[in-house]
N, C-alpha and C positions, 0 to 999 in steps of 0.2 A: 429617429433611430440613430445608431452610432455612425460617426464619420468613417470613411474608408481608411484614413490614416490612423485613426485611433484603433480601428479593427486590426490593422497590420501591425501596429505596435504591441497590441495585446497578444497577438499570435506569436510574435517573436519572444515576448516574456514567457508565455505559456510553454512554448517549445523549449526554452532554456531551462525552466523549472522541471519539465518533463524528463530531459536528458540528464539532470543532475541526480546521481545515485542516491536513493533513500530507502526507507523500510519497504515500500511498495516493490521496488526493483529486486531487492533481495529476497522478499517473500516469493515472488513469482519465479525467480531463478531456482530457489530452493525446491519449491513443489514440482516445478517442471523437471528438474534433475532427479528428484526422489520418485515421483509417481508417473512421469511422463507428460505428453502434451495435453491431455484432458485436464490433468490436475493443474498444470500451469495456466491453462485457459480458465479454470474455475477460480483461481486466484485473481486473474485479470478481471473476471466478472464481479468479484468482491470489491475490487478497486472502483470499477464503474458504478456499482451500487452505492458506494460512498460518495461518489460525485453527484449522483442523484439526490442523496441525502442533503449535500450542501447546497445544491441548487434549490431545493425546496426550502431550506432554511433561509437562504437569502431572499427568495421570492417573497416569503412571508415575513421578512424582517427579523427573524429569530436570531441571526448572527449578530445583529446590532445589540440585542438584549444580552447575548453572551459577553460581548465586550464591555457593556455597561454595568454588568453585575460581577464584581470581583470575586465574591463567594462562589458563584456559579462557574466562573472561569476556573477558580482554584480547584473546585470539585472534579471538573473535567480533566483538568491538568494531572491531578493525582491519580485519577482512574486510568488515564492514559498511560502514565508512568508505570503504574502497577501491572497493567496488562502487557506493555512492552517487555517489562522485566520478566514476567511469567513466561512470555514467548521465548525470550532469550535463554531462560533456564531450560526450557524444553529442548531447544536446539543443542545446548551444551550437554544435556543428558544423553542425547542421541550420539553426540560426537564423542563423548568420554566413556559411554557405557560399553558393555560387553559386545563383541563383534556380532553383527547380524548374520544368522546362518544363511547359507546360499539359497535355501528353498524359500526364504521370506522375501528375497528381493523382488520387486515388481518389474520384471522385464517381459516382453511379449512371450518368451518361451518358458517362464518360471511361474510357479504357483503364487497365489496371493498370499500375503502375510497373514499370521495367525491373528494379529490384532487388526481389527477393521480400519481401513484407511480410505475414507469415502471422499467424494467430491465436495461434500459439505464442509470438510476441515479447511482446505485452502480458501474457500469462499468466505467462510466465517473469520478466518485469520485476517484476510485482507480487508474485509469490511470493517471489523472492529478496530483494526490498526488505523484506519482512516477516520472514522467517526470520533474516536477517542483521542485523537492527536490534535490538540488545540492550535498547534503551529500551522495546520492547514487552514484552520478557520481564521487565524490572524493573517495569513497571506491573503486570503480573499477579502478580508475587511480593509487591509491596507491597500491592496491593488485595485480592487474593483471600483471603488468610488472615483478613481481617476479616469475611468473609461465609462462608467454608467452613472448618469446623473439626470435629474429631471423627473417628470411624471412617468417616463418609460423606463426608469432605472431598474425596477425589478425584473422586467422581461429581458432588458439588455444584459443584466447580470446573469441570468439563466442562460442565455445564448453564450456568453463568454465562458462560463463554467463548462458548458457543452463542448466548446472548441477545445478547452483544456483537456476535457475527458477523451475527446477523439485523438488528440495526440497521445494521450496516455495509453489508449487502447492499441494504437498502431505499434508504439514503442514497446510496450509490455508484451504484446503478442509476439514480437520478434524475440524478446528475451525468453519468452516461454518456449518457443520453437527451438531456439539455439541450445537452450539447457536440455531439452528433451532429446535433441539429436545427439548431443554429446553423451548422453546417457545410453542411447541405443547403439552408438558406434563403439564406444569403449566404456563399459560400466566399470567403474573403479570405486570400490567401497571405501578405500583409504582417502581418496580424493573427496568423496562425498562427506566423509567424517570431518576433514579439514574445512570444507565448505561450510558445513553446519556449525562447526565450532567458531569459525570467523563470524558467521551471521549471529550466532548467540551472543558473542562478545559485543558486536555492534549494537544489537538491540538493548543489551544491558547498559551500555554507554549512552545511548540515546535516552533510555529511561532515566538514568542518573541526571543528565542535562536538563530533561524535562521537569524532573521533580524539584530541582533547585532554581529553575527559572522563575523570575518575578513576573514576566509577561510575555 
C-alpha cells in the first residue's frame, strides 16, 4: 500500500488543485445561483461521476492508452474544446439575451420557467466537462505514477482519485451552498447576467487554449 508520507503529499496536491478555480467551480456556482441548492448539488454530482469515470479508466489502464495514442488524445481534445465552447456560447446567450420575465425566475415564491430546467442539465454539463477535458486525464497521468507504483498501482490510483473527489465534493458543495444562499437572500438578475457572461467568456477562452494545445 501507499506510504503515509506519500499519502499526505498527494492529499496536499489534490487539495491545491481542488481549490484552484476551474470549469467545475464556475459550473457549480452558476447552476447554484440560477436554480438553487438542488441544481448546484446536481452539478457537484456530475463532477463526482466524472471522478468515477477517471478512476475506472486508471484502474483498467485506459488512461495510459489515451496518452500513448496521439490521434485519440487529439480527438478527445477537440471534442472537449467544442463542448466547452458550446457551453460558453450558451452562457453568453443567457447573459446578452432579452431580460428574463420575473415570473420565469426560479425562486421559492415564483413560478417555474416556461422552458424546462431540470436537474439533469447541471449534472450533464459537469459530467461532460470533466470527461471531455483531457487536461484532467493528463494531470492524473502525470501525478499518479509518482504515488502509485508496483502491482498495487491500480488500486492505489483509484484510492488517490477518490481522495481528490472527496475534497472536490466538500469544496464544491460549499460553492453550491454559497451561490444558492446569495440567490435566495438577494436575487439580482443583472448580477446573474454578469456572472453568466463572465463564465461564458471563461469557457470560450478555455476552449480556445484547449483547441490549440499540443499536449
